[in-house]
N, C-alpha and C positions, 0 to 999 in steps of 0.2 A: 286222606287229605285231598280236597278238591283243588282244581286248577285255580279257581277264584281265590281261595284262601292262600295258596302258595304265591300267587302273583301279588296279592296285597302285602303279604309278609316280605316278599322280595323288595317291593317299593318302599316299605317302611324301614328297610335296612340300607337303603342307598344313602349317599352323602348329600344328595340334592334335597333341600328342605321342602320344596314344593312336591316332589315325588313322594317324600315321606308322608306329607299331609294327605296326598291323594290315596295312598295305600290305607291309611287310617280311615278315611272317609268312605272308601270302598267297603270296608268291613263293618263299620258302625251300624248301618241299617240291617245287617245280616248277622250280627254278633251271636244271637241266640242259636243260629244254625251251626255255629262253630265253637260252642262252649268247651268241648273236650280238647279241641285243637288249641284254643286260646290258653286253657289251663296248662297244657303241655308246653307250649312256647314260653309262658310266663315262668314256669318252673326251671327252664333251662337258660333263660336269657340273662346275660351279664350286663348289658348296656342299661343304665338307670333310666335314661329318657324313654327307651323303648319299653322297659318294664312298667313305667307310669302309664303309657298308652295302652299296653296290654291289660293292665288292671282296670283302666277305665272301660275298655271293651268288655272285660269279664263282668264288671258291674252292670253294664248295659244289657247283659243277657237275662238278668233277673232269674237266673237258674239256681235251684237249690244246690246243685252240684258245686256252685261257686262258694258256698258258705264257708268251708274250711279254709280256703285260700284267702278270702276276704277277711275272715276273723284273724288269721295269722298275721296278715299284713297291717293290722291295727297297731302292732308292736314294732313296726319297722323304724329304724333310726331316721329314715327319709320322711320328712313331713308331708311331702306331696303324695307319697305312697299311702301314708296313713289317711290322708284326705280322700283319695280315690277309693280306698277300702271302706271308709265310712259312707261315702256316697253310694257305693255298690250295695252295702248292707241296708241302707235306707231304701233303695229301689227294690231290693229283694222283699222287704216288708213282710217277713214271716215272724212268728213268735220267737223263733230261735235267733233270727237276725236282730230283732229288737232287744232281746236279752243281752246279746253280745255287745251291742252299742251302749246299752244302759250301763253294763259293767265297765266298759272302757271309759265312759264319761265319769262314772263314780270313782274310778281309779286315777283319773286325770291323764289317761293315755291320749284321749282326744278331747277337744272342747266342744 
């Protein structure tokens, strides 16, 4: 894990809303460089707000490695998590991602 990633995650975990935003925006343009780290953080994170941001960052990576996590989160009870999973799958734009989205829409999991 690089210092850049660690610092951004530290900021995203502070209580200061501006510093949290700063951490998110530090990672956003470099999300693809940290896909494995983001997936690991998402898997361990308990804070729902931070999980939403992490999933948004994961979707921004457009990495095939994100497919299982994004697909799984389409079934989350949290509507915002489902939204960011769908956005991430749309950005991924692979045949597998499109199939997962089609099934979720057909089942009424997402709109």
